[in-house]
py3Dmol code that shows the C-alpha trace and the ligand (Angstrom):
import py3Dmol

protein = """\
ATOM      1  CA  MET A   1     -13.677  20.064  11.577  1.00  0.00           C
ATOM      2  CA  VAL A   2     -16.308  17.941  13.156  1.00  0.00           C
ATOM      3  CA  VAL A   3     -15.393  17.140  16.863  1.00  0.00           C
ATOM      4  CA  THR A   4     -17.432  15.101  19.063  1.00  0.00           C
ATOM      5  CA  ARG A   5     -17.161  14.272  22.583  1.00  0.00           C
ATOM      6  CA  ILE A   6     -17.789  10.575  23.469  1.00  0.00           C
ATOM      7  CA  ASP A   7     -17.467   8.386  26.439  1.00  0.00           C
ATOM      8  CA  LYS A   8     -14.220   6.451  26.438  1.00  0.00           C
ATOM      9  CA  SER A   9     -16.079   3.258  26.403  1.00  0.00           C
ATOM     10  CA  GLN A  10     -17.478   4.258  22.964  1.00  0.00           C
ATOM     11  CA  LEU A  11     -14.110   4.384  21.529  1.00  0.00           C
ATOM     12  CA  LYS A  12     -13.567   2.228  18.377  1.00  0.00           C
ATOM     13  CA  VAL A  13     -10.752   1.183  15.935  1.00  0.00           C
ATOM     14  CA  GLY A  14     -10.681   3.784  13.116  1.00  0.00           C
ATOM     15  CA  MET A  15     -11.534   6.815  15.346  1.00  0.00           C
ATOM     16  CA  PHE A  16      -9.341   9.883  15.115  1.00  0.00           C
ATOM     17  CA  VAL A  17      -8.652  11.250  18.453  1.00  0.00           C
ATOM     18  CA  GLU A  18      -8.314  14.974  18.662  1.00  0.00           C
ATOM     19  CA  ALA A  19      -7.982  15.420  22.415  1.00  0.00           C
ATOM     20  CA  LEU A  20      -8.488  13.531  25.728  1.00  0.00           C
ATOM     21  CA  GLU A  21     -10.278  14.827  28.859  1.00  0.00           C
ATOM     22  CA  GLY A  22      -8.939  14.235  32.283  1.00  0.00           C
ATOM     23  CA  ALA A  23      -5.568  13.226  33.541  1.00  0.00           C
ATOM     24  CA  TRP A  24      -3.663  12.058  30.538  1.00  0.00           C
ATOM     25  CA  GLN A  25       0.031  12.426  29.746  1.00  0.00           C
ATOM     26  CA  ASP A  26       0.902  11.911  25.889  1.00  0.00           C
ATOM     27  CA  ASN A  27       1.558   8.408  25.398  1.00  0.00           C
ATOM     28  CA  PRO A  28       4.809   8.029  23.257  1.00  0.00           C
ATOM     29  CA  LYS A  29       3.004   5.062  21.518  1.00  0.00           C
ATOM     30  CA  LEU A  30      -0.112   7.028  20.707  1.00  0.00           C
ATOM     31  CA  GLY A  31       1.044  10.597  20.252  1.00  0.00           C
ATOM     32  CA  ARG A  32      -0.933  13.747  20.958  1.00  0.00           C
ATOM     33  CA  ARG A  33      -3.714  13.261  17.871  1.00  0.00           C
ATOM     34  CA  PHE A  34      -3.929   9.766  16.519  1.00  0.00           C
ATOM     35  CA  THR A  35      -6.080   7.403  14.776  1.00  0.00           C
ATOM     36  CA  VAL A  36      -7.060   4.333  17.018  1.00  0.00           C
ATOM     37  CA  ARG A  37      -5.447   1.129  15.321  1.00  0.00           C
ATOM     38  CA  SER A  38      -6.138  -1.631  17.657  1.00  0.00           C
ATOM     39  CA  GLY A  39      -7.894  -3.027  20.729  1.00  0.00           C
ATOM     40  CA  GLN A  40      -4.639  -2.541  22.607  1.00  0.00           C
ATOM     41  CA  GLU A  41      -4.664   1.152  22.097  1.00  0.00           C
ATOM     42  CA  ILE A  42      -8.334   1.276  23.274  1.00  0.00           C
ATOM     43  CA  ASP A  43      -7.245  -0.560  26.405  1.00  0.00           C
ATOM     44  CA  ILE A  44      -4.404   2.013  27.029  1.00  0.00           C
ATOM     45  CA  ILE A  45      -7.188   4.891  27.194  1.00  0.00           C
ATOM     46  CA  LEU A  46      -9.721   2.591  29.169  1.00  0.00           C
ATOM     47  CA  ASN A  47      -7.306   1.908  31.736  1.00  0.00           C
ATOM     48  CA  SER A  48      -6.216   5.537  32.175  1.00  0.00           C
ATOM     49  CA  ASN A  49      -7.735   8.193  34.252  1.00  0.00           C
ATOM     50  CA  ILE A  50      -9.177  10.156  31.258  1.00  0.00           C
ATOM     51  CA  SER A  51     -12.939  10.601  31.404  1.00  0.00           C
ATOM     52  CA  ALA A  52     -13.857  11.318  27.669  1.00  0.00           C
ATOM     53  CA  VAL A  53     -12.542  11.604  24.280  1.00  0.00           C
ATOM     54  CA  PHE A  54     -13.056  14.072  21.599  1.00  0.00           C
ATOM     55  CA  ILE A  55     -13.009  12.527  18.121  1.00  0.00           C
ATOM     56  CA  ASN A  56     -12.814  14.122  14.836  1.00  0.00           C
ATOM     57  CA  THR A  57     -15.212  12.512  12.473  1.00  0.00           C
ATOM     58  CA  ALA A  58     -13.833  14.252   9.549  1.00  0.00           C
ATOM     59  CA  LEU A  59     -10.664  12.281   9.875  1.00  0.00           C
ATOM     60  CA  GLY A  60     -11.932   9.100  11.093  1.00  0.00           C
ATOM     61  CA  ARG A  61     -14.943   6.831  11.922  1.00  0.00           C
ATOM     62  CA  ASP A  62     -17.889   8.318  13.821  1.00  0.00           C
ATOM     63  CA  ILE A  63     -19.837   6.487  16.659  1.00  0.00           C
ATOM     64  CA  SER A  64     -22.353   4.798  14.307  1.00  0.00           C
ATOM     65  CA  SER A  65     -20.582   4.863  10.804  1.00  0.00           C
ATOM     66  CA  SER A  66     -17.628   3.200   9.129  1.00  0.00           C
ATOM     67  CA  TYR A  67     -14.317   5.092   8.837  1.00  0.00           C
ATOM     68  CA  HIS A  68     -13.512   6.795   5.662  1.00  0.00           C
ATOM     69  CA  PRO A  69     -10.041   8.424   5.524  1.00  0.00           C
ATOM     70  CA  SER A  70     -10.251  11.869   4.070  1.00  0.00           C
ATOM     71  CA  GLY A  71     -10.421  12.051   0.439  1.00  0.00           C
ATOM     72  CA  CYS A  72     -10.780   8.374   0.172  1.00  0.00           C
ATOM     73  CA  ARG A  73     -14.071   6.424  -0.620  1.00  0.00           C
ATOM     74  CA  ASN A  74     -14.916   2.813   0.611  1.00  0.00           C
ATOM     75  CA  ILE A  75     -12.610   0.868  -1.907  1.00  0.00           C
ATOM     76  CA  THR A  76     -15.144  -1.982  -1.973  1.00  0.00           C
ATOM     77  CA  THR A  77     -18.172  -0.233  -2.970  1.00  0.00           C
ATOM     78  CA  ALA A  78     -17.647   0.132  -6.747  1.00  0.00           C
ATOM     79  CA  THR A  79     -20.236  -1.597  -9.016  1.00  0.00           C
ATOM     80  CA  LYS A  80     -19.484  -3.626 -12.006  1.00  0.00           C
ATOM     81  CA  GLN A  81     -20.549  -0.759 -14.246  1.00  0.00           C
ATOM     82  CA  ASP A  82     -17.988   1.458 -12.331  1.00  0.00           C
ATOM     83  CA  LYS A  83     -15.246  -1.016 -13.052  1.00  0.00           C
ATOM     84  CA  PHE A  84     -16.202  -1.387 -16.677  1.00  0.00           C
ATOM     85  CA  GLU A  85     -16.104   2.285 -17.273  1.00  0.00           C
ATOM     86  CA  THR A  86     -12.764   2.917 -15.823  1.00  0.00           C
ATOM     87  CA  ALA A  87     -11.172  -0.112 -17.054  1.00  0.00           C
ATOM     88  CA  ARG A  88     -10.275   1.786 -20.263  1.00  0.00           C
ATOM     89  CA  LYS A  89      -8.461   4.191 -17.978  1.00  0.00           C
ATOM     90  CA  ILE A  90      -6.193   1.332 -16.645  1.00  0.00           C
ATOM     91  CA  HIS A  91      -5.084   0.448 -19.960  1.00  0.00           C
ATOM     92  CA  GLY A  92      -4.068   4.024 -20.756  1.00  0.00           C
ATOM     93  CA  HIS A  93      -2.367   4.201 -17.193  1.00  0.00           C
ATOM     94  CA  ALA A  94      -0.496   0.893 -17.842  1.00  0.00           C
ATOM     95  CA  ALA A  95       0.740   1.949 -21.361  1.00  0.00           C
ATOM     96  CA  GLU A  96       2.026   5.453 -19.756  1.00  0.00           C
ATOM     97  CA  ALA A  97       3.489   3.258 -17.074  1.00  0.00           C
ATOM     98  CA  ARG A  98       5.149   0.841 -19.462  1.00  0.00           C
ATOM     99  CA  SER A  99       6.650   3.820 -21.290  1.00  0.00           C
ATOM    100  CA  LEU A 100       8.226   5.596 -18.373  1.00  0.00           C
ATOM    101  CA  ILE A 101       9.535   2.261 -17.119  1.00  0.00           C
ATOM    102  CA  GLU A 102      10.991   1.409 -20.410  1.00  0.00           C
ATOM    103  CA  ASP A 103      12.532   4.903 -20.494  1.00  0.00           C
ATOM    104  CA  VAL A 104      14.266   4.364 -17.267  1.00  0.00           C
ATOM    105  CA  CYS A 105      15.408   0.992 -18.511  1.00  0.00           C
ATOM    106  CA  LEU A 106      17.003   2.443 -21.487  1.00  0.00           C
ATOM    107  CA  GLY A 107      18.852   5.018 -19.586  1.00  0.00           C
ATOM    108  CA  ARG A 108      17.082   7.959 -20.774  1.00  0.00           C
ATOM    109  CA  THR A 109      17.116  10.938 -18.865  1.00  0.00           C
ATOM    110  CA  ILE A 110      13.999  10.782 -16.597  1.00  0.00           C
ATOM    111  CA  THR A 111      12.883  13.315 -13.896  1.00  0.00           C
ATOM    112  CA  MET A 112      10.052  13.330 -11.364  1.00  0.00           C
ATOM    113  CA  GLU A 113       8.360  15.665 -13.624  1.00  0.00           C
ATOM    114  CA  ALA A 114       8.013  12.944 -16.073  1.00  0.00           C
ATOM    115  CA  PHE A 115       5.965  10.766 -13.649  1.00  0.00           C
ATOM    116  CA  THR A 116       3.657  13.700 -12.549  1.00  0.00           C
ATOM    117  CA  PRO A 117       0.966  13.342 -15.178  1.00  0.00           C
ATOM    118  CA  LEU A 118       0.669   9.678 -14.539  1.00  0.00           C
ATOM    119  CA  VAL A 119       0.852  10.219 -10.790  1.00  0.00           C
ATOM    120  CA  SER A 120      -2.039  12.868 -11.165  1.00  0.00           C
ATOM    121  CA  ASP A 121      -4.051  10.541 -13.261  1.00  0.00           C
ATOM    122  CA  VAL A 122      -3.854   7.672 -10.837  1.00  0.00           C
ATOM    123  CA  ALA A 123      -4.690  10.033  -7.933  1.00  0.00           C
ATOM    124  CA  ARG A 124      -7.923  11.317  -9.875  1.00  0.00           C
ATOM    125  CA  THR A 125      -8.884   7.803 -10.792  1.00  0.00           C
ATOM    126  CA  MET A 126      -8.543   6.712  -7.107  1.00  0.00           C
ATOM    127  CA  GLU A 127     -10.882   9.501  -6.083  1.00  0.00           C
ATOM    128  CA  GLU A 128     -13.453   8.722  -8.733  1.00  0.00           C
ATOM    129  CA  ASN A 129     -13.281   4.958  -7.967  1.00  0.00           C
ATOM    130  CA  PRO A 130     -10.862   3.616  -5.517  1.00  0.00           C
ATOM    131  CA  SER A 131     -11.898   0.024  -6.116  1.00  0.00           C
ATOM    132  CA  LEU A 132     -10.446   0.191  -9.634  1.00  0.00           C
ATOM    133  CA  TYR A 133      -7.150  -1.082  -8.686  1.00  0.00           C
ATOM    134  CA  ILE A 134      -8.243  -4.059  -6.936  1.00  0.00           C
ATOM    135  CA  GLY A 135     -10.677  -5.308  -9.722  1.00  0.00           C
ATOM    136  CA  MET A 136      -8.018  -4.565 -12.286  1.00  0.00           C
ATOM    137  CA  SER A 137      -6.366  -8.002 -11.805  1.00  0.00           C
ATOM    138  CA  ARG A 138      -8.781  -9.670 -14.235  1.00  0.00           C
ATOM    139  CA  LEU A 139      -7.720  -7.343 -16.956  1.00  0.00           C
ATOM    140  CA  ARG A 140      -4.182  -8.472 -17.095  1.00  0.00           C
ATOM    141  CA  PHE A 141      -2.488  -9.787 -20.000  1.00  0.00           C
ATOM    142  CA  ARG A 142       0.504 -11.999 -19.745  1.00  0.00           C
ATOM    143  CA  ASP A 143       3.077  -9.882 -21.348  1.00  0.00           C
ATOM    144  CA  SER A 144       2.032  -6.741 -19.473  1.00  0.00           C
ATOM    145  CA  ALA A 145       1.513  -8.238 -15.956  1.00  0.00           C
ATOM    146  CA  THR A 146       4.745  -6.436 -14.593  1.00  0.00           C
ATOM    147  CA  PHE A 147       3.312  -3.180 -15.887  1.00  0.00           C
ATOM    148  CA  VAL A 148      -0.126  -3.631 -14.484  1.00  0.00           C
ATOM    149  CA  HIS A 149       1.107  -4.815 -11.316  1.00  0.00           C
ATOM    150  CA  SER A 150       3.386  -1.812 -10.729  1.00  0.00           C
ATOM    151  CA  LEU A 151       0.394   0.450 -11.646  1.00  0.00           C
ATOM    152  CA  ALA A 152      -1.827  -1.364  -9.122  1.00  0.00           C
ATOM    153  CA  VAL A 153       1.054  -1.207  -6.332  1.00  0.00           C
ATOM    154  CA  ALA A 154       1.394   2.576  -7.183  1.00  0.00           C
ATOM    155  CA  ALA A 155      -2.232   3.237  -6.661  1.00  0.00           C
ATOM    156  CA  LEU A 156      -2.600   1.258  -3.400  1.00  0.00           C
ATOM    157  CA  LEU A 157       0.458   3.208  -2.199  1.00  0.00           C
ATOM    158  CA  LEU A 158      -1.100   6.440  -3.009  1.00  0.00           C
ATOM    159  CA  HIS A 159      -4.335   5.471  -1.424  1.00  0.00           C
ATOM    160  CA  PHE A 160      -2.298   4.033   1.677  1.00  0.00           C
ATOM    161  CA  GLY A 161      -0.224   7.224   1.855  1.00  0.00           C
ATOM    162  CA  ARG A 162      -3.248   9.586   1.898  1.00  0.00           C
ATOM    163  CA  SER A 163      -5.110   7.543   4.561  1.00  0.00           C
ATOM    164  CA  MET A 164      -1.779   7.977   6.767  1.00  0.00           C
ATOM    165  CA  HIS A 165      -1.970  11.782   6.085  1.00  0.00           C
ATOM    166  CA  MET A 166       1.403  11.671   4.707  1.00  0.00           C
ATOM    167  CA  ASP A 167       2.790  14.850   2.793  1.00  0.00           C
ATOM    168  CA  ASP A 168       2.255  15.580  -0.865  1.00  0.00           C
ATOM    169  CA  GLU A 169       5.869  14.943  -1.800  1.00  0.00           C
ATOM    170  CA  THR A 170       6.047  11.601   0.044  1.00  0.00           C
ATOM    171  CA  ILE A 171       2.938  10.429  -1.699  1.00  0.00           C
ATOM    172  CA  GLU A 172       4.157  11.344  -5.088  1.00  0.00           C
ATOM    173  CA  HIS A 173       7.419   9.511  -4.473  1.00  0.00           C
ATOM    174  CA  LEU A 174       5.417   6.481  -3.033  1.00  0.00           C
ATOM    175  CA  CYS A 175       3.574   6.372  -6.229  1.00  0.00           C
ATOM    176  CA  MET A 176       6.565   6.717  -8.227  1.00  0.00           C
ATOM    177  CA  ALA A 177       8.238   3.783  -6.322  1.00  0.00           C
ATOM    178  CA  GLY A 178       5.274   1.599  -7.007  1.00  0.00           C
ATOM    179  CA  ILE A 179       5.730   2.249 -10.675  1.00  0.00           C
ATOM    180  CA  LEU A 180       9.323   1.482 -10.633  1.00  0.00           C
ATOM    181  CA  HIS A 181       9.805  -1.163  -7.933  1.00  0.00           C
ATOM    182  CA  ASP A 182       9.971  -4.081 -10.099  1.00  0.00           C
ATOM    183  CA  ILE A 183      11.900  -2.537 -12.879  1.00  0.00           C
ATOM    184  CA  GLY A 184      14.715  -5.121 -12.282  1.00  0.00           C
ATOM    185  CA  LYS A 185      12.384  -7.846 -13.565  1.00  0.00           C
ATOM    186  CA  LEU A 186      12.698  -6.536 -17.052  1.00  0.00           C
ATOM    187  CA  THR A 187      16.461  -7.719 -16.926  1.00  0.00           C
ATOM    188  CA  ILE A 188      15.345 -11.209 -16.016  1.00  0.00           C
ATOM    189  CA  PRO A 189      14.797 -13.732 -19.031  1.00  0.00           C
ATOM    190  CA  LYS A 190      11.164 -13.928 -20.012  1.00  0.00           C
ATOM    191  CA  GLN A 191      11.086 -17.691 -19.839  1.00  0.00           C
ATOM    192  CA  VAL A 192      12.087 -17.665 -16.343  1.00  0.00           C
ATOM    193  CA  LEU A 193       9.840 -14.660 -15.356  1.00  0.00           C
ATOM    194  CA  GLN A 194       6.724 -16.158 -16.824  1.00  0.00           C
ATOM    195  CA  LYS A 195       7.534 -19.846 -16.172  1.00  0.00           C
ATOM    196  CA  GLN A 196       4.300 -21.615 -15.088  1.00  0.00           C
ATOM    197  CA  GLY A 197       4.902 -23.972 -12.415  1.00  0.00           C
ATOM    198  CA  PRO A 198       7.609 -24.315  -9.519  1.00  0.00           C
ATOM    199  CA  LEU A 199      10.993 -22.688 -10.020  1.00  0.00           C
ATOM    200  CA  ASN A 200      14.047 -24.745  -9.532  1.00  0.00           C
ATOM    201  CA  ALA A 201      16.705 -23.190  -7.120  1.00  0.00           C
ATOM    202  CA  ALA A 202      18.730 -21.288  -9.906  1.00  0.00           C
ATOM    203  CA  GLU A 203      15.660 -19.790 -11.457  1.00  0.00           C
ATOM    204  CA  ARG A 204      14.649 -18.784  -7.995  1.00  0.00           C
ATOM    205  CA  LYS A 205      18.137 -17.210  -7.249  1.00  0.00           C
ATOM    206  CA  LEU A 206      17.783 -15.255 -10.512  1.00  0.00           C
ATOM    207  CA  ILE A 207      14.357 -13.913  -9.923  1.00  0.00           C
ATOM    208  CA  GLU A 208      15.400 -12.763  -6.400  1.00  0.00           C
ATOM    209  CA  GLN A 209      18.091 -10.510  -7.918  1.00  0.00           C
ATOM    210  CA  HIS A 210      15.544  -8.272  -9.375  1.00  0.00           C
ATOM    211  CA  PRO A 211      15.601  -5.849  -6.519  1.00  0.00           C
ATOM    212  CA  GLU A 212      19.199  -5.274  -6.656  1.00  0.00           C
ATOM    213  CA  ARG A 213      19.165  -5.076 -10.490  1.00  0.00           C
ATOM    214  CA  GLY A 214      16.411  -2.493 -10.229  1.00  0.00           C
ATOM    215  CA  TYR A 215      18.305  -0.478  -7.565  1.00  0.00           C
ATOM    216  CA  GLU A 216      21.478  -0.533  -9.955  1.00  0.00           C
ATOM    217  CA  LEU A 217      19.445   0.782 -12.935  1.00  0.00           C
ATOM    218  CA  LEU A 218      17.569   3.513 -10.851  1.00  0.00           C
ATOM    219  CA  SER A 219      20.676   4.483  -9.133  1.00  0.00           C
ATOM    220  CA  SER A 220      22.266   5.604 -12.457  1.00  0.00           C
ATOM    221  CA  HIS A 221      19.561   8.401 -12.475  1.00  0.00           C
ATOM    222  CA  LEU A 222      20.988  11.013 -10.245  1.00  0.00           C
ATOM    223  CA  SER A 223      17.646  12.746  -9.466  1.00  0.00           C
ATOM    224  CA  MET A 224      15.990   9.530  -8.361  1.00  0.00           C
ATOM    225  CA  PRO A 225      14.400  10.035  -4.838  1.00  0.00           C
ATOM    226  CA  LYS A 226      15.847   8.164  -2.133  1.00  0.00           C
ATOM    227  CA  LEU A 227      12.361   6.793  -1.172  1.00  0.00           C
ATOM    228  CA  VAL A 228      12.159   5.186  -4.575  1.00  0.00           C
ATOM    229  CA  LEU A 229      15.674   3.665  -4.462  1.00  0.00           C
ATOM    230  CA  ASP A 230      14.884   2.279  -1.035  1.00  0.00           C
ATOM    231  CA  ILE A 231      11.534   0.773  -1.931  1.00  0.00           C
ATOM    232  CA  CYS A 232      12.942  -0.655  -5.145  1.00  0.00           C
ATOM    233  CA  ARG A 233      15.836  -2.450  -3.212  1.00  0.00           C
ATOM    234  CA  SER A 234      13.977  -3.598  -0.016  1.00  0.00           C
ATOM    235  CA  HIS A 235      10.416  -4.282  -1.103  1.00  0.00           C
ATOM    236  CA  HIS A 236      11.053  -8.003  -0.553  1.00  0.00           C
ATOM    237  CA  GLU A 237      12.653  -7.608   3.020  1.00  0.00           C
ATOM    238  CA  ARG A 238      10.746  -8.971   5.897  1.00  0.00           C
ATOM    239  CA  LEU A 239      10.348  -7.891   9.482  1.00  0.00           C
ATOM    240  CA  ASP A 240      11.616 -11.292  10.594  1.00  0.00           C
ATOM    241  CA  GLY A 241      14.916 -10.822   8.803  1.00  0.00           C
ATOM    242  CA  LYS A 242      14.119 -13.479   6.234  1.00  0.00           C
ATOM    243  CA  GLY A 243      13.647 -11.250   3.326  1.00  0.00           C
ATOM    244  CA  TYR A 244      15.998 -10.593   0.393  1.00  0.00           C
ATOM    245  CA  PRO A 245      18.534  -9.158  -0.896  1.00  0.00           C
ATOM    246  CA  ASP A 246      20.033  -7.771   2.251  1.00  0.00           C
ATOM    247  CA  ARG A 247      18.254  -9.738   4.947  1.00  0.00           C
ATOM    248  CA  LEU A 248      17.568  -6.429   6.741  1.00  0.00           C
ATOM    249  CA  GLY A 249      16.302  -6.534  10.429  1.00  0.00           C
ATOM    250  CA  ALA A 250      12.957  -4.592  11.263  1.00  0.00           C
ATOM    251  CA  GLU A 251      14.859  -1.684  12.583  1.00  0.00           C
ATOM    252  CA  GLN A 252      16.505  -1.251   9.235  1.00  0.00           C
ATOM    253  CA  ILE A 253      13.116  -1.154   7.328  1.00  0.00           C
ATOM    254  CA  SER A 254      11.441   2.107   7.062  1.00  0.00           C
ATOM    255  CA  VAL A 255       7.643   2.813   7.392  1.00  0.00           C
ATOM    256  CA  GLU A 256       7.411   3.507   3.546  1.00  0.00           C
ATOM    257  CA  VAL A 257       9.257   0.178   2.560  1.00  0.00           C
ATOM    258  CA  ARG A 258       7.000  -1.653   5.035  1.00  0.00           C
ATOM    259  CA  MET A 259       3.938  -0.046   3.237  1.00  0.00           C
ATOM    260  CA  SER A 260       5.296  -1.137  -0.024  1.00  0.00           C
ATOM    261  CA  THR A 261       5.621  -4.678   0.949  1.00  0.00           C
ATOM    262  CA  ILE A 262       2.074  -4.846   2.173  1.00  0.00           C
ATOM    263  CA  CYS A 263       0.873  -3.117  -1.235  1.00  0.00           C
ATOM    264  CA  ASP A 264       3.039  -5.581  -3.296  1.00  0.00           C
ATOM    265  CA  VAL A 265       1.861  -8.776  -1.419  1.00  0.00           C
ATOM    266  CA  PHE A 266      -1.747  -7.714  -1.396  1.00  0.00           C
ATOM    267  CA  ASP A 267      -1.707  -7.058  -5.122  1.00  0.00           C
ATOM    268  CA  ALA A 268       0.135 -10.303  -5.991  1.00  0.00           C
ATOM    269  CA  LEU A 269      -2.347 -12.322  -3.779  1.00  0.00           C
ATOM    270  CA  THR A 270      -5.418 -10.651  -5.230  1.00  0.00           C
ATOM    271  CA  SER A 271      -4.173 -10.944  -8.901  1.00  0.00           C
ATOM    272  CA  THR A 272      -5.612 -13.524 -11.269  1.00  0.00           C
ATOM    273  CA  ARG A 273      -2.601 -15.234 -13.344  1.00  0.00           C
ATOM    274  CA  PRO A 274      -2.904 -17.894 -15.991  1.00  0.00           C
ATOM    275  CA  TYR A 275      -1.775 -20.377 -13.379  1.00  0.00           C
ATOM    276  CA  LYS A 276      -3.999 -19.123 -10.488  1.00  0.00           C
ATOM    277  CA  LYS A 277      -7.211 -17.556  -9.442  1.00  0.00           C
ATOM    278  CA  GLY A 278      -6.819 -14.138  -7.404  1.00  0.00           C
ATOM    279  CA  TRP A 279      -7.789 -14.371  -3.833  1.00  0.00           C
ATOM    280  CA  SER A 280     -10.546 -12.119  -2.497  1.00  0.00           C
ATOM    281  CA  SER A 281      -9.320  -8.990  -0.623  1.00  0.00           C
ATOM    282  CA  GLN A 282     -10.383 -10.629   2.644  1.00  0.00           C
ATOM    283  CA  GLN A 283      -8.831 -13.746   2.046  1.00  0.00           C
ATOM    284  CA  ALA A 284      -5.632 -11.929   1.200  1.00  0.00           C
ATOM    285  CA  LEU A 285      -5.834  -9.743   4.190  1.00  0.00           C
ATOM    286  CA  SER A 286      -6.545 -12.733   6.604  1.00  0.00           C
ATOM    287  CA  TRP A 287      -3.660 -14.657   5.393  1.00  0.00           C
ATOM    288  CA  MET A 288      -1.209 -11.697   5.671  1.00  0.00           C
ATOM    289  CA  MET A 289      -2.348 -11.041   9.376  1.00  0.00           C
ATOM    290  CA  CYS A 290      -1.519 -14.632  10.101  1.00  0.00           C
ATOM    291  CA  ARG A 291       1.823 -14.320   8.879  1.00  0.00           C
ATOM    292  CA  GLU A 292       4.099 -14.266  12.000  1.00  0.00           C
ATOM    293  CA  ASP A 293       6.406 -11.234  12.015  1.00  0.00           C
ATOM    294  CA  GLN A 294       6.479 -10.892   8.118  1.00  0.00           C
ATOM    295  CA  PHE A 295       4.508  -7.534   7.947  1.00  0.00           C
ATOM    296  CA  ASP A 296       4.189  -4.590  10.276  1.00  0.00           C
ATOM    297  CA  LYS A 297       0.758  -5.480  11.837  1.00  0.00           C
ATOM    298  CA  THR A 298      -0.071  -1.902  12.824  1.00  0.00           C
ATOM    299  CA  LEU A 299       0.361  -0.796   9.260  1.00  0.00           C
ATOM    300  CA  LEU A 300      -1.447  -3.685   7.943  1.00  0.00           C
ATOM    301  CA  TRP A 301      -4.377  -2.612  10.208  1.00  0.00           C
ATOM    302  CA  GLN A 302      -4.180   0.877   8.817  1.00  0.00           C
ATOM    303  CA  PHE A 303      -4.090  -0.577   5.370  1.00  0.00           C
ATOM    304  CA  ILE A 304      -7.218  -2.634   6.021  1.00  0.00           C
ATOM    305  CA  LEU A 305      -9.038   0.404   7.220  1.00  0.00           C
ATOM    306  CA  SER A 306      -7.856   2.414   4.321  1.00  0.00           C
ATOM    307  CA  LEU A 307      -9.675  -0.076   2.125  1.00  0.00           C
ATOM    308  CA  ASP A 308     -12.729  -0.908   4.019  1.00  0.00           C
ATOM    309  CA  PRO A 309     -13.157  -0.948   7.732  1.00  0.00           C
ATOM    310  CA  GLU A 310     -16.018  -3.391   7.561  1.00  0.00           C
ATOM    311  CA  MET A 311     -13.357  -5.968   6.473  1.00  0.00           C
ATOM    312  CA  THR A 312     -11.971  -5.802   9.939  1.00  0.00           C
ATOM    313  CA  LYS A 313     -14.896  -7.655  11.219  1.00  0.00           C
ATOM    314  CA  GLY A 314     -14.179 -10.775   9.015  1.00  0.00           C
ATOM    315  CA  ILE A 315     -10.390 -10.705   9.953  1.00  0.00           C
ATOM    316  CA  LEU A 316     -10.654 -10.015  13.854  1.00  0.00           C
TER     317      LEU A 316
END
"""
ligand_1 = """\
1
FE2
Fe 9.343 -7.295 -6.650
"""
view = py3Dmol.view(width=600, height=400)
view.addModel(protein, "pdb")
view.setStyle({"model": 0}, {"cartoon": {"style": "trace"}})
view.addModel(ligand_1, "xyz")
view.setStyle({"model": 1}, {"stick": {}})
view.zoomTo()
view.show()
C-alpha cells in the first residue's frame, strides 16, 4: 500500500482517502475511507478542521498522475493494433453469449457455473485490453446486435464493479446480468426490433415490454441470482420516475441497477448501427451528464473515472 500525506488543498477528484489528520468526524456521505468523486466532496474537507490528508495511490489518483482503479488500465489508450488483435476474441465471446442466452430462452437448465467461463474470458480480456468493449461497436452485425450489446454491457459492468471495489460474487452477477439483461428482446418480432426509422406507438409499447418479458423468462430458472432478475426488469427505470416498466422512484432503484442503466445507455450511444453513427465516449458521457435526474450523477462520475479520468476535463 502506498500512502502519501498531502495538504488538503492538493486533494483532487479520483484520489483515494485512507485517513484524515486533524479534527474530523466521519462524514455519513463520505464514510471512513473513500474515493473523492466530486468538487462538493473536496469542499466538505476544505471547509473542515482537518489539516492534511493521507491518500492511497494504489487505489486512486496520485498528486501528479491520473487515476487508475486497481486492476484496470486506462480504457482509452488502446491502439488500432490492440483492437484488431482482440477483435477475434469478441466474436468468440459473442458466440458464447449467444449460445447461453439461447439456452436460457429455450428453458434449458442453466446455472451460474455455465456463465463462469465466459465471465472469466471477459474479465481476462478486460485486463489485457479494457478499451476493447468500446471499440467493438464497429464490429457489429445486424442480426447479432443484441448479443454484442449484451456482451459490451457485461464487460462495462465488470469494469465498473471492479472500479467500485465490489466483491467477486457481485461482480460475477453484474457480468451475468449484462449478458442477460435484454433477453426479453428475443421474444419481440424482428421486424419491430430491427425497424429503421421511428417506431409508432404500438411498436414502442411492444419493445418496452422486453424488461418484463425477460424477467418472466429468467424467473423460471430457480437459481437465477436476484441481482440478475432486478437488472433485467429495471434497467430502463429512471431516477426521475419516468422509466419503465414499473415507473420506480429513485429510492426503489438499487446501486447495481443504476450502474446497469449507465452501462446500457453508454453502449447504446457509442454504438454504430445501420441507421446511425456511434458517438465518441466523451460525447456520450457529456450528454448523459446533462440529463436532469435520469442517471445517478455520483455513479456516472465514478464510471467516467473508471474509463479515463482525463475525460472529466472535457465534461466538467
Ligand atoms: Fe433493454
